[in-house]
Backbone as CSV, one residue per row, in Angstrom:
resi,resn,N_x,N_y,N_z,CA_x,CA_y,CA_z,C_x,C_y,C_z
1,MET,175.575,108.832,165.601,174.154,108.957,165.428,173.656,110.313,165.915
2,MET,174.245,110.802,166.969,173.846,112.087,167.510,174.246,113.233,166.579
3,ASP,175.279,113.034,165.786,175.720,114.085,164.879,174.736,114.277,163.723
4,ARG,174.034,113.248,163.345,173.138,113.320,162.195,171.822,114.014,162.538
5,LYS,171.419,113.976,163.765,170.117,114.509,164.144,169.994,116.019,163.875
6,PRO,170.956,116.862,164.250,170.808,118.292,163.956,170.750,118.579,162.454
7,TRP,171.552,117.883,161.645,171.541,118.099,160.204,170.227,117.631,159.597
8,PHE,169.724,116.541,160.106,168.446,116.021,159.617,167.320,117.019,159.925
9,LEU,167.296,117.552,161.137,166.281,118.541,161.506,166.420,119.815,160.660
10,PHE,167.665,120.222,160.400,167.892,121.397,159.562,167.375,121.154,158.144
11,ALA,167.673,119.982,157.580,167.230,119.654,156.216,165.707,119.595,156.147
12,VAL,165.092,118.980,157.131,163.627,118.904,157.161,163.036,120.309,157.291
13,SER,163.652,121.138,158.100,163.169,122.515,158.267,163.267,123.299,156.962
14,VAL,164.374,123.137,156.234,164.548,123.835,154.961,163.512,123.363,153.951
15,VAL,163.313,122.051,153.855,162.322,121.512,152.922,160.925,122.008,153.299
16,TYR,160.616,121.998,154.587,159.315,122.482,155.045,159.137,123.963,154.688
17,PHE,160.160,124.770,154.931,160.104,126.194,154.606,159.877,126.405,153.114
18,LEU,160.581,125.652,152.284,160.415,125.769,150.833,159.001,125.379,150.403
19,LEU,158.488,124.300,150.958,157.132,123.873,150.606,156.088,124.910,151.021
20,VAL,156.238,125.454,152.209,155.295,126.470,152.683,155.385,127.723,151.812
21,THR,156.604,128.120,151.449,156.790,129.301,150.603,156.174,129.094,149.227
22,ILE,156.410,127.943,148.633,155.844,127.644,147.315,154.318,127.604,147.386
23,ALA,153.800,126.966,148.428,152.345,126.889,148.575,151.737,128.282,148.763
24,ALA,152.392,129.113,149.557,151.868,130.462,149.790,151.912,131.293,148.515
25,ARG,152.876,131.036,147.683,153.030,131.834,146.457,152.044,131.402,145.377
26,TYR,151.855,130.122,145.182,151.128,129.639,144.004,149.750,129.055,144.288
27,LYS,149.401,128.826,145.518,148.078,128.250,145.773,146.996,129.316,145.617
28,GLU,145.747,128.873,145.629,144.629,129.802,145.524,144.653,130.748,146.721
29,ASN,144.407,132.027,146.463,144.473,133.086,147.472,145.881,133.268,148.028
30,GLY,146.871,132.951,147.215,148.260,133.133,147.622,148.744,134.531,147.291
31,PHE,150.063,134.695,147.330,150.658,136.008,147.083,150.331,136.543,145.695
32,ASN,150.299,135.676,144.690,149.988,136.140,143.332,148.584,136.731,143.259
33,ASP,147.628,136.046,143.874,146.253,136.557,143.878,146.155,137.866,144.662
34,ILE,146.886,137.943,145.758,146.863,139.164,146.566,147.418,140.339,145.764
35,ASN,148.514,140.122,145.046,149.086,141.193,144.221,148.123,141.610,143.115
36,ARG,147.494,140.633,142.471,146.544,140.933,141.399,145.351,141.721,141.945
37,LEU,144.844,141.303,143.087,143.703,141.994,143.682,144.082,143.391,144.174
38,SER,145.291,143.546,144.670,145.746,144.873,145.102,145.803,145.831,143.920
39,THR,146.265,145.333,142.776,146.299,146.153,141.566,144.883,146.525,141.134
40,ALA,143.978,145.561,141.185,142.586,145.831,140.806,141.952,146.853,141.746
41,ILE,142.249,146.757,143.025,141.711,147.716,143.998,142.234,149.115,143.706
42,ALA,143.522,149.223,143.378,144.098,150.533,143.056,143.428,151.130,141.823
43,GLU,143.159,150.303,140.806,142.491,150.791,139.597,141.077,151.272,139.905
44,VAL,140.364,150.534,140.731,138.994,150.927,141.093,139.015,152.228,141.892
45,ARG,140.003,152.375,142.776,140.097,153.623,143.548,140.366,154.812,142.635
46,GLU,141.190,154.619,141.598,141.436,155.693,140.634,140.151,156.051,139.890
47,LYS,139.384,155.027,139.501,138.111,155.292,138.823,137.155,156.046,139.740
48,ILE,137.124,155.660,141.000,136.249,156.331,141.967,136.645,157.795,142.099
49,THR,137.952,158.055,142.146,138.423,159.438,142.238,137.982,160.242,141.021
50,GLY,138.132,159.658,139.832,137.717,160.343,138.609,136.227,160.607,138.572
51,VAL,135.446,159.624,138.963,133.990,159.782,138.957,133.561,160.803,140.011
52,THR,134.252,160.835,141.137,133.930,161.816,142.172,134.192,163.232,141.675
53,GLU,135.320,163.418,140.969,135.613,164.736,140.398,134.567,165.118,139.351
54,GLU,134.210,164.163,138.503,133.192,164.419,137.482,131.856,164.759,138.133
55,ASN,131.533,164.058,139.203,130.293,164.325,139.928,130.300,165.742,140.498
56,GLY,131.453,166.178,140.998,131.565,167.544,141.511,131.278,168.574,140.436
57,LEU,131.769,168.306,139.218,131.490,169.221,138.106,129.998,169.266,137.798
58,TYR,129.352,168.109,137.834,127.913,168.069,137.568,127.126,168.794,138.659
59,VAL,127.575,168.677,139.890,126.894,169.377,140.985,127.007,170.886,140.789
60,LYS,128.211,171.348,140.392,128.384,172.783,140.131,127.507,173.240,138.973
61,GLU,127.459,172.444,137.909,126.641,172.810,136.751,125.162,172.843,137.123
62,LEU,124.738,171.884,137.927,123.344,171.870,138.372,123.031,173.105,139.203
63,ALA,123.967,173.517,140.043,123.754,174.727,140.843,123.637,175.948,139.941
64,GLN,124.448,176.005,138.879,124.356,177.129,137.945,123.028,177.117,137.198
65,ILE,122.586,175.934,136.812,121.324,175.825,136.073,120.156,176.288,136.934
66,THR,120.146,175.872,138.176,119.029,176.247,139.046,119.120,177.697,139.495
67,ALA,120.319,178.299,139.428,120.487,179.665,139.923,120.115,180.722,138.889
68,SER,120.349,180.457,137.593,120.100,181.530,136.629,119.499,180.992,135.342
69,ASP,118.568,181.772,134.804,117.957,181.424,133.525,118.898,181.712,132.364
70,GLU,119.826,182.661,132.545,120.771,182.988,131.478,121.653,181.785,131.142
71,TYR,122.053,181.054,132.156,122.900,179.880,131.925,122.126,178.814,131.150
72,VAL,120.869,178.612,131.512,120.032,177.646,130.798,119.869,178.076,129.347
73,GLU,119.666,179.374,129.124,119.524,179.886,127.764,120.810,179.675,126.967
74,ALA,121.953,179.926,127.588,123.236,179.749,126.895,123.445,178.291,126.502
75,ILE,123.105,177.379,127.385,123.241,175.951,127.071,122.294,175.570,125.941
76,ALA,121.059,176.060,125.991,120.087,175.738,124.945,120.544,176.271,123.596
77,ARG,121.122,177.456,123.568,121.596,178.032,122.310,122.785,177.244,121.761
78,GLU,123.738,176.907,122.629,124.950,176.223,122.172,124.686,174.763,121.801
79,SER,124.012,174.059,122.673,123.845,172.616,122.476,122.706,172.263,121.528
80,LEU,121.599,172.964,121.652,120.404,172.594,120.903,120.120,173.506,119.721
81,GLY,120.845,174.606,119.608,120.613,175.524,118.497,119.317,176.301,118.625
82,VAL,118.864,176.549,119.837,117.613,177.273,120.064,117.807,178.736,119.666
83,VAL,116.794,179.292,118.989,116.842,180.671,118.506,115.594,181.395,119.004
84,LYS,115.782,182.648,119.397,114.637,183.454,119.816,113.828,183.847,118.586
85,PRO,112.530,184.068,118.751,111.720,184.505,117.610,112.255,185.825,117.052
86,GLY,112.375,185.881,115.730,112.843,187.091,115.071,114.352,187.154,114.882
87,GLU,115.101,186.233,115.473,116.554,186.236,115.296,116.926,185.590,113.976
88,VAL,118.021,186.047,113.400,118.544,185.466,112.169,119.830,184.739,112.529
89,VAL,119.938,183.493,112.088,121.114,182.687,112.392,122.001,182.635,111.166
90,TYR,123.260,182.975,111.343,124.241,182.888,110.270,125.134,181.691,110.552
91,GLU,125.231,180.815,109.576,126.051,179.622,109.735,127.201,179.711,108.745
92,PHE,128.412,179.660,109.248,129.596,179.770,108.411,130.095,178.377,108.070
93,VAL,130.322,178.153,106.774,130.734,176.840,106.289,132.170,176.937,105.808
94,ASP,132.975,175.951,106.154,134.356,175.887,105.688,134.343,175.303,104.282
95,ILE,134.735,176.105,103.293,134.653,175.699,101.888,135.496,174.465,101.613
96,GLU,136.646,174.346,102.260,137.536,173.214,101.998,136.929,171.888,102.446
97,LYS,135.960,171.923,103.309,135.337,170.687,103.778,134.199,170.220,102.881
98,ILE,133.807,171.043,101.932,132.742,170.650,101.010,133.302,169.606,100.061
99,ALA,132.580,168.538,99.849,133.059,167.421,99.024,133.309,167.862,97.592
100,GLY,134.434,167.434,97.037,134.743,167.691,95.644,135.276,169.078,95.357
101,HIS,135.564,169.862,96.347,136.047,171.221,96.114,137.565,171.250,96.132
102,GLN,138.148,171.914,95.135,139.584,172.153,95.101,139.804,173.636,95.278
103,PRO,140.710,174.039,96.176,140.982,175.467,96.331,141.543,176.048,95.034
104,VAL,141.161,177.273,94.718,141.608,177.929,93.488,142.775,178.841,93.820
105,ASN,143.824,178.761,92.987,144.969,179.646,93.128,144.519,181.026,92.678
106,GLU,144.509,181.985,93.584,143.938,183.301,93.294,144.744,184.079,92.263
107,THR,146.038,183.845,92.174,146.848,184.634,91.241,146.695,184.146,89.817
108,ALA,146.623,182.838,89.602,146.568,182.308,88.244,145.169,181.885,87.846
109,GLY,144.262,181.746,88.799,142.918,181.304,88.477,142.840,179.815,88.205
110,GLU,143.878,179.078,88.594,143.913,177.628,88.373,143.818,176.916,89.716
111,PRO,143.358,175.670,89.684,143.328,174.907,90.940,144.736,174.745,91.509
112,SER,144.872,174.942,92.793,146.185,174.788,93.432,146.375,173.351,93.879
113,GLU,147.626,173.004,94.153,147.938,171.615,94.537,148.036,171.475,96.012
């Protein structure tokens, strides 16, 4: 009878360990949830880093805008197409992008393929 007691305690301990391990792995707020949340936290930290860098660029651009009128003028010309009075604007069009146009073979005078 005394020989069975240590084996019985060992078996109960193993079963208990397995149950605790399974419960820790699969129950709510277990290891799976912790791993999933750790991944989500890492993704959010990456987004924060990207947004912080983008914010730094905006801060620099704002400093340039407030520092010089030339920069504001350059942005207005590029983005909004603002023109000074008396200026002539030349707009270059890519002929190949015009609908229905076929390039002409210059040597033969025929449409090229």
